[in-house]
A tleap script that builds the chain and sets N, CA, C and O, in Angstrom:
source leaprc.protein.ff14SB
mol = sequence {
  NMET ARG THR THR ILE ARG ILE ASP ASP ASP
  LEU TYR ARG ALA VAL LYS GLU GLU ALA ALA
  ARG THR ALA ARG THR VAL GLY GLU LEU ILE
  GLU ASP ALA VAL ARG GLN ALA LEU ARG ARG
  GLY SER VAL GLU GLY GLY ASP LEU PRO GLU
  LEU PRO VAL HIE LEU GLY SER GLY LEU MET
  PRO GLY VAL ASP LEU ASP ASP SER LYS ALA
  LEU ARG THR LEU MET ASP GLU GLY VAL GLY
  VAL ASP ALA LEU CARG
}
set mol.1.N position { 115.532 132.324 48.831 }
set mol.1.CA position { 116.789 132.851 49.295 }
set mol.1.C position { 117.159 132.164 50.600 }
set mol.1.O position { 116.295 131.795 51.395 }
set mol.2.N position { 118.394 132.009 50.793 }
set mol.2.CA position { 118.888 131.367 52.009 }
set mol.2.C position { 119.544 132.436 52.870 }
set mol.2.O position { 120.310 133.259 52.369 }
set mol.3.N position { 119.242 132.423 54.174 }
set mol.3.CA position { 119.821 133.393 55.095 }
set mol.3.C position { 119.987 132.774 56.473 }
set mol.3.O position { 119.478 131.685 56.740 }
set mol.4.N position { 120.691 133.464 57.334 }
set mol.4.CA position { 120.887 133.005 58.709 }
set mol.4.C position { 120.287 134.036 59.650 }
set mol.4.O position { 120.527 135.235 59.505 }
set mol.5.N position { 119.511 133.568 60.607 }
set mol.5.CA position { 118.941 134.471 61.613 }
set mol.5.C position { 119.233 133.898 62.992 }
set mol.5.O position { 119.446 132.695 63.147 }
set mol.6.N position { 119.239 134.765 63.977 }
set mol.6.CA position { 119.377 134.319 65.373 }
set mol.6.C position { 117.985 134.349 65.983 }
set mol.6.O position { 117.248 135.323 65.833 }
set mol.7.N position { 117.636 133.274 66.672 }
set mol.7.CA position { 116.303 133.163 67.253 }
set mol.7.C position { 116.438 132.510 68.638 }
set mol.7.O position { 117.267 131.623 68.840 }
set mol.8.N position { 115.630 132.955 69.560 }
set mol.8.CA position { 115.622 132.412 70.914 }
set mol.8.C position { 115.396 130.898 70.877 }
set mol.8.O position { 114.563 130.408 70.115 }
set mol.9.N position { 116.143 130.162 71.703 }
set mol.9.CA position { 116.050 128.696 71.703 }
set mol.9.C position { 114.634 128.197 71.991 }
set mol.9.O position { 114.139 127.300 71.309 }
set mol.10.N position { 113.984 128.778 73.000 }
set mol.10.CA position { 112.622 128.337 73.346 }
set mol.10.C position { 111.649 128.632 72.208 }
set mol.10.O position { 110.774 127.819 71.908 }
set mol.11.N position { 111.801 129.789 71.580 }
set mol.11.CA position { 110.931 130.143 70.465 }
set mol.11.C position { 111.143 129.182 69.307 }
set mol.11.O position { 110.178 128.745 68.680 }
set mol.12.N position { 112.389 128.851 69.017 }
set mol.12.CA position { 112.679 127.921 67.930 }
set mol.12.C position { 112.070 126.549 68.202 }
set mol.12.O position { 111.508 125.922 67.304 }
set mol.13.N position { 112.187 126.088 69.449 }
set mol.13.CA position { 111.581 124.791 69.787 }
set mol.13.C position { 110.065 124.827 69.576 }
set mol.13.O position { 109.483 123.870 69.066 }
set mol.14.N position { 109.435 125.926 69.968 }
set mol.14.CA position { 107.986 126.051 69.787 }
set mol.14.C position { 107.625 126.066 68.303 }
set mol.14.O position { 106.644 125.443 67.898 }
set mol.15.N position { 108.412 126.773 67.492 }
set mol.15.CA position { 108.158 126.816 66.048 }
set mol.15.C position { 108.351 125.426 65.447 }
set mol.15.O position { 107.567 124.999 64.599 }
set mol.16.N position { 109.386 124.728 65.883 }
set mol.16.CA position { 109.658 123.385 65.366 }
set mol.16.C position { 108.516 122.425 65.715 }
set mol.16.O position { 108.112 121.611 64.885 }
set mol.17.N position { 107.999 122.523 66.942 }
set mol.17.CA position { 106.864 121.683 67.345 }
set mol.17.C position { 105.626 122.001 66.507 }
set mol.17.O position { 104.920 121.097 66.060 }
set mol.18.N position { 105.371 123.293 66.300 }
set mol.18.CA position { 104.205 123.695 65.493 }
set mol.18.C position { 104.368 123.225 64.050 }
set mol.18.O position { 103.394 122.805 63.425 }
set mol.19.N position { 105.564 123.290 63.525 }
set mol.19.CA position { 105.818 122.822 62.159 }
set mol.19.C position { 105.523 121.331 62.050 }
set mol.19.O position { 104.875 120.886 61.103 }
set mol.20.N position { 105.994 120.575 63.007 }
set mol.20.CA position { 105.746 119.127 62.983 }
set mol.20.C position { 104.257 118.828 63.132 }
set mol.20.O position { 103.727 117.940 62.464 }
set mol.21.N position { 103.585 119.572 64.011 }
set mol.21.CA position { 102.161 119.341 64.259 }
set mol.21.C position { 101.323 119.640 63.023 }
set mol.21.O position { 100.313 118.977 62.785 }
set mol.22.N position { 101.731 120.631 62.233 }
set mol.22.CA position { 100.944 121.052 61.073 }
set mol.22.C position { 101.520 120.557 59.747 }
set mol.22.O position { 101.067 120.965 58.677 }
set mol.23.N position { 102.523 119.673 59.824 }
set mol.23.CA position { 103.138 119.084 58.628 }
set mol.23.C position { 103.687 120.169 57.692 }
set mol.23.O position { 103.517 120.103 56.475 }
set mol.24.N position { 104.342 121.160 58.285 }
set mol.24.CA position { 104.976 122.222 57.505 }
set mol.24.C position { 106.434 122.313 57.931 }
set mol.24.O position { 106.842 121.710 58.923 }
set mol.25.N position { 107.209 123.068 57.174 }
set mol.25.CA position { 108.605 123.255 57.549 }
set mol.25.C position { 108.729 124.480 58.451 }
set mol.25.O position { 107.848 125.340 58.485 }
set mol.26.N position { 109.843 124.539 59.181 }
set mol.26.CA position { 110.116 125.705 60.017 }
set mol.26.C position { 110.192 126.953 59.135 }
set mol.26.O position { 109.690 128.014 59.505 }
set mol.27.N position { 110.816 126.817 57.982 }
set mol.27.CA position { 110.924 127.944 57.050 }
set mol.27.C position { 109.565 128.470 56.616 }
set mol.27.O position { 109.358 129.682 56.545 }
set mol.28.N position { 108.623 127.550 56.323 }
set mol.28.CA position { 107.281 127.969 55.915 }
set mol.28.C position { 106.588 128.748 57.034 }
set mol.28.O position { 105.943 129.766 56.783 }
set mol.29.N position { 106.724 128.263 58.266 }
set mol.29.CA position { 106.108 128.969 59.394 }
set mol.29.C position { 106.710 130.354 59.586 }
set mol.29.O position { 105.988 131.322 59.825 }
set mol.30.N position { 108.026 130.448 59.484 }
set mol.30.CA position { 108.672 131.749 59.652 }
set mol.30.C position { 108.274 132.695 58.532 }
set mol.30.O position { 108.016 133.871 58.784 }
set mol.31.N position { 108.219 132.202 57.290 }
set mol.31.CA position { 107.780 133.040 56.166 }
set mol.31.C position { 106.370 133.568 56.403 }
set mol.31.O position { 106.109 134.752 56.193 }
set mol.32.N position { 105.459 132.697 56.839 }
set mol.32.CA position { 104.081 133.119 57.103 }
set mol.32.C position { 104.026 134.170 58.208 }
set mol.32.O position { 103.273 135.139 58.110 }
set mol.33.N position { 104.823 133.978 59.259 }
set mol.33.CA position { 104.841 134.934 60.366 }
set mol.33.C position { 105.351 136.302 59.900 }
set mol.33.O position { 104.815 137.336 60.300 }
set mol.34.N position { 106.373 136.305 59.068 }
set mol.34.CA position { 106.904 137.571 58.550 }
set mol.34.C position { 105.878 138.241 57.644 }
set mol.34.O position { 105.693 139.456 57.714 }
set mol.35.N position { 105.206 137.458 56.790 }
set mol.35.CA position { 104.162 138.032 55.923 }
set mol.35.C position { 103.048 138.684 56.753 }
set mol.35.O position { 102.606 139.792 56.450 }
set mol.36.N position { 102.603 137.984 57.800 }
set mol.36.CA position { 101.551 138.537 58.658 }
set mol.36.C position { 102.013 139.815 59.340 }
set mol.36.O position { 101.255 140.781 59.427 }
set mol.37.N position { 103.236 139.827 59.817 }
set mol.37.CA position { 103.774 141.025 60.482 }
set mol.37.C position { 103.845 142.187 59.508 }
set mol.37.O position { 103.550 143.322 59.880 }
set mol.38.N position { 104.233 141.923 58.269 }
set mol.38.CA position { 104.300 142.995 57.272 }
set mol.38.C position { 102.912 143.512 56.923 }
set mol.38.O position { 102.724 144.716 56.744 }
set mol.39.N position { 101.935 142.606 56.825 }
set mol.39.CA position { 100.552 143.039 56.541 }
set mol.39.C position { 100.015 143.898 57.677 }
set mol.39.O position { 99.385 144.927 57.434 }
set mol.40.N position { 100.263 143.478 58.928 }
set mol.40.CA position { 99.805 144.265 60.081 }
set mol.40.C position { 100.453 145.632 60.078 }
set mol.40.O position { 99.802 146.629 60.392 }
set mol.41.N position { 101.713 145.692 59.730 }
set mol.41.CA position { 102.422 146.961 59.692 }
set mol.41.C position { 101.834 147.904 58.672 }
set mol.41.O position { 101.794 149.113 58.901 }
set mol.42.N position { 101.372 147.373 57.536 }
set mol.42.CA position { 100.794 148.242 56.507 }
set mol.42.C position { 99.420 148.750 56.935 }
set mol.42.O position { 99.030 149.852 56.549 }
set mol.43.N position { 98.684 147.977 57.717 }
set mol.43.CA position { 97.379 148.425 58.204 }
set mol.43.C position { 97.561 149.509 59.261 }
set mol.43.O position { 96.831 150.500 59.273 }
set mol.44.N position { 98.550 149.315 60.159 }
set mol.44.CA position { 98.776 150.283 61.227 }
set mol.44.C position { 99.160 151.647 60.664 }
set mol.44.O position { 98.772 152.678 61.213 }
set mol.45.N position { 99.917 151.656 59.577 }
set mol.45.CA position { 100.364 152.917 59.025 }
set mol.45.C position { 99.402 153.499 58.008 }
set mol.45.O position { 99.562 154.653 57.609 }
set mol.46.N position { 98.427 152.749 57.583 }
set mol.46.CA position { 97.529 153.208 56.532 }
set mol.46.C position { 96.104 153.358 57.023 }
set mol.46.O position { 95.848 153.711 58.175 }
set mol.47.N position { 95.196 153.083 56.122 }
set mol.47.CA position { 93.779 153.195 56.458 }
set mol.47.C position { 93.377 152.096 57.429 }
set mol.47.O position { 93.791 150.945 57.296 }
set mol.48.N position { 92.581 152.464 58.385 }
set mol.48.CA position { 92.081 151.493 59.346 }
set mol.48.C position { 90.875 150.779 58.765 }
set mol.48.O position { 90.115 151.374 58.001 }
set mol.49.N position { 90.686 149.520 59.112 }
set mol.49.CA position { 89.504 148.811 58.623 }
set mol.49.C position { 88.246 149.426 59.223 }
set mol.49.O position { 88.275 150.001 60.311 }
set mol.50.N position { 87.155 149.295 58.503 }
set mol.50.CA position { 85.881 149.842 58.975 }
set mol.50.C position { 85.403 149.069 60.203 }
set mol.50.O position { 85.429 147.838 60.216 }
set mol.51.N position { 84.972 149.786 61.221 }
set mol.51.CA position { 84.478 149.155 62.440 }
set mol.51.C position { 83.021 148.748 62.267 }
set mol.51.O position { 82.255 149.433 61.589 }
set mol.52.N position { 82.639 147.628 62.882 }
set mol.52.CA position { 81.237 147.213 62.774 }
set mol.52.C position { 80.336 148.161 63.559 }
set mol.52.O position { 80.728 148.701 64.593 }
set mol.53.N position { 79.141 148.348 63.053 }
set mol.53.CA position { 78.154 149.209 63.707 }
set mol.53.C position { 76.966 148.344 64.081 }
set mol.53.O position { 76.435 147.598 63.259 }
set mol.54.N position { 76.560 148.457 65.335 }
set mol.54.CA position { 75.402 147.700 65.807 }
set mol.54.C position { 74.303 148.689 66.145 }
set mol.54.O position { 74.440 149.505 67.056 }
set mol.55.N position { 73.229 148.606 65.412 }
set mol.55.CA position { 72.117 149.515 65.653 }
set mol.55.C position { 71.291 149.009 66.821 }
set mol.55.O position { 71.128 147.802 66.996 }
set mol.56.N position { 70.786 149.897 67.592 }
set mol.56.CA position { 69.984 149.506 68.742 }
set mol.56.C position { 69.173 150.687 69.229 }
set mol.56.O position { 69.102 151.723 68.569 }
set mol.57.N position { 68.570 150.522 70.376 }
set mol.57.CA position { 67.692 151.563 70.899 }
set mol.57.C position { 68.412 152.463 71.897 }
set mol.57.O position { 67.758 153.202 72.633 }
set mol.58.N position { 69.727 152.419 71.941 }
set mol.58.CA position { 70.467 153.287 72.856 }
set mol.58.C position { 70.970 152.532 74.058 }
set mol.58.O position { 71.076 151.305 74.044 }
set mol.59.N position { 71.278 153.277 75.097 }
set mol.59.CA position { 71.826 152.673 76.312 }
set mol.59.C position { 70.770 151.919 77.093 }
set mol.59.O position { 69.575 152.203 77.014 }
set mol.60.N position { 71.249 150.955 77.844 }
set mol.60.CA position { 70.357 150.231 78.743 }
set mol.60.C position { 70.019 151.143 79.916 }
set mol.60.O position { 70.814 152.015 80.268 }
set mol.61.N position { 68.858 150.956 80.521 }
set mol.61.CA position { 68.486 151.785 81.665 }
set mol.61.C position { 69.526 151.690 82.778 }
set mol.61.O position { 70.012 150.604 83.093 }
set mol.62.N position { 69.855 152.813 83.357 }
set mol.62.CA position { 70.799 152.855 84.464 }
set mol.62.C position { 72.257 152.958 84.057 }
set mol.62.O position { 73.132 153.003 84.922 }
set mol.63.N position { 72.540 152.996 82.762 }
set mol.63.CA position { 73.917 153.085 82.291 }
set mol.63.C position { 74.248 154.544 82.012 }
set mol.63.O position { 73.566 155.209 81.232 }
set mol.64.N position { 75.301 155.034 82.658 }
set mol.64.CA position { 75.778 156.404 82.459 }
set mol.64.C position { 77.228 156.307 81.990 }
set mol.64.O position { 78.118 155.963 82.768 }
set mol.65.N position { 77.460 156.613 80.718 }
set mol.65.CA position { 78.800 156.475 80.151 }
set mol.65.C position { 79.799 157.467 80.738 }
set mol.65.O position { 81.006 157.292 80.572 }
set mol.66.N position { 79.322 158.495 81.415 }
set mol.66.CA position { 80.210 159.478 82.029 }
set mol.66.C position { 80.665 159.064 83.428 }
set mol.66.O position { 81.497 159.742 84.030 }
set mol.67.N position { 80.133 157.965 83.947 }
set mol.67.CA position { 80.468 157.509 85.300 }
set mol.67.C position { 81.172 156.164 85.211 }
set mol.67.O position { 80.531 155.116 85.289 }
set mol.68.N position { 82.522 156.195 85.045 }
set mol.68.CA position { 83.262 154.952 84.836 }
set mol.68.C position { 83.208 154.035 86.050 }
set mol.68.O position { 83.203 152.813 85.900 }
set mol.69.N position { 83.168 154.606 87.249 }
set mol.69.CA position { 83.100 153.773 88.448 }
set mol.69.C position { 81.787 152.990 88.482 }
set mol.69.O position { 81.781 151.800 88.800 }
set mol.70.N position { 80.686 153.647 88.159 }
set mol.70.CA position { 79.393 152.973 88.127 }
set mol.70.C position { 79.360 151.907 87.031 }
set mol.70.O position { 78.766 150.844 87.210 }
set mol.71.N position { 80.003 152.198 85.895 }
set mol.71.CA position { 80.050 151.206 84.820 }
set mol.71.C position { 80.815 149.962 85.258 }
set mol.71.O position { 80.375 148.839 85.014 }
set mol.72.N position { 81.970 150.165 85.909 }
set mol.72.CA position { 82.742 149.019 86.396 }
set mol.72.C position { 81.943 148.214 87.402 }
set mol.72.O position { 81.935 146.984 87.358 }
set mol.73.N position { 81.274 148.903 88.305 }
set mol.73.CA position { 80.462 148.217 89.309 }
set mol.73.C position { 79.369 147.402 88.641 }
set mol.73.O position { 79.130 146.251 89.006 }
set mol.74.N position { 78.701 148.008 87.654 }
set mol.74.CA position { 77.628 147.333 86.938 }
set mol.74.C position { 78.158 146.095 86.214 }
set mol.74.O position { 77.509 145.049 86.222 }
set mol.75.N position { 79.340 146.207 85.586 }
set mol.75.CA position { 79.907 145.067 84.863 }
set mol.75.C position { 80.384 143.981 85.826 }
set mol.75.O position { 80.299 142.793 85.513 }
set mol.76.N position { 80.881 144.379 86.987 }
set mol.76.CA position { 81.398 143.407 87.951 }
set mol.76.C position { 80.303 142.669 88.710 }
set mol.76.O position { 80.571 141.644 89.338 }
set mol.77.N position { 79.073 143.177 88.659 }
set mol.77.CA position { 77.972 142.535 89.387 }
set mol.77.C position { 77.615 141.183 88.799 }
set mol.77.O position { 77.021 140.342 89.475 }
set mol.78.N position { 77.977 140.973 87.542 }
set mol.78.CA position { 77.665 139.688 86.912 }
set mol.78.C position { 76.204 139.552 86.535 }
set mol.78.O position { 75.731 138.444 86.285 }
set mol.79.N position { 75.491 140.647 86.489 }
set mol.79.CA position { 74.078 140.618 86.118 }
set mol.79.C position { 74.008 140.446 84.611 }
set mol.79.O position { 74.702 141.148 83.876 }
set mol.80.N position { 73.194 139.534 84.149 }
set mol.80.CA position { 73.041 139.299 82.728 }
set mol.80.C position { 72.491 140.533 82.030 }
set mol.80.O position { 71.785 141.341 82.635 }
set mol.81.N position { 72.818 140.667 80.765 }
set mol.81.CA position { 72.370 141.812 79.979 }
set mol.81.C position { 70.851 141.902 79.941 }
set mol.81.O position { 70.290 142.994 80.030 }
set mol.82.N position { 70.194 140.776 79.810 }
set mol.82.CA position { 68.728 140.781 79.738 }
set mol.82.C position { 68.096 141.330 81.027 }
set mol.82.O position { 67.024 141.932 80.982 }
set mol.83.N position { 68.742 141.127 82.144 }
set mol.83.CA position { 68.210 141.609 83.414 }
set mol.83.C position { 68.272 143.125 83.512 }
set mol.83.O position { 67.531 143.730 84.286 }
set mol.84.N position { 69.150 143.739 82.735 }
set mol.84.CA position { 69.294 145.205 82.786 }
set mol.84.C position { 68.310 145.933 81.886 }
set mol.84.O position { 68.197 147.157 81.959 }
set mol.85.N position { 67.611 145.215 81.054 }
set mol.85.CA position { 66.698 145.860 80.096 }
set mol.85.C position { 65.371 146.145 80.717 }
set mol.85.O position { 64.483 146.685 80.056 }
savepdb mol mol.pdb
quit
């Protein structure tokens, strides 16, 4: 189907560059973008994907999930994970 849309000039230039870089047409890129947006919309309104579960031995020593300030401080220290075990 043929249609007319209004699109920001800078965005169009970026799409045109990406089309040339990937040897595709502007129309193909726009179609793919719309398909992806529609798929995301169906996930947001429907069932959520299953989240990964990582089994382990629990929290690292000194970590208190109820103390957000301490957690931020611990993360900002730059101490490697192995050093906290």
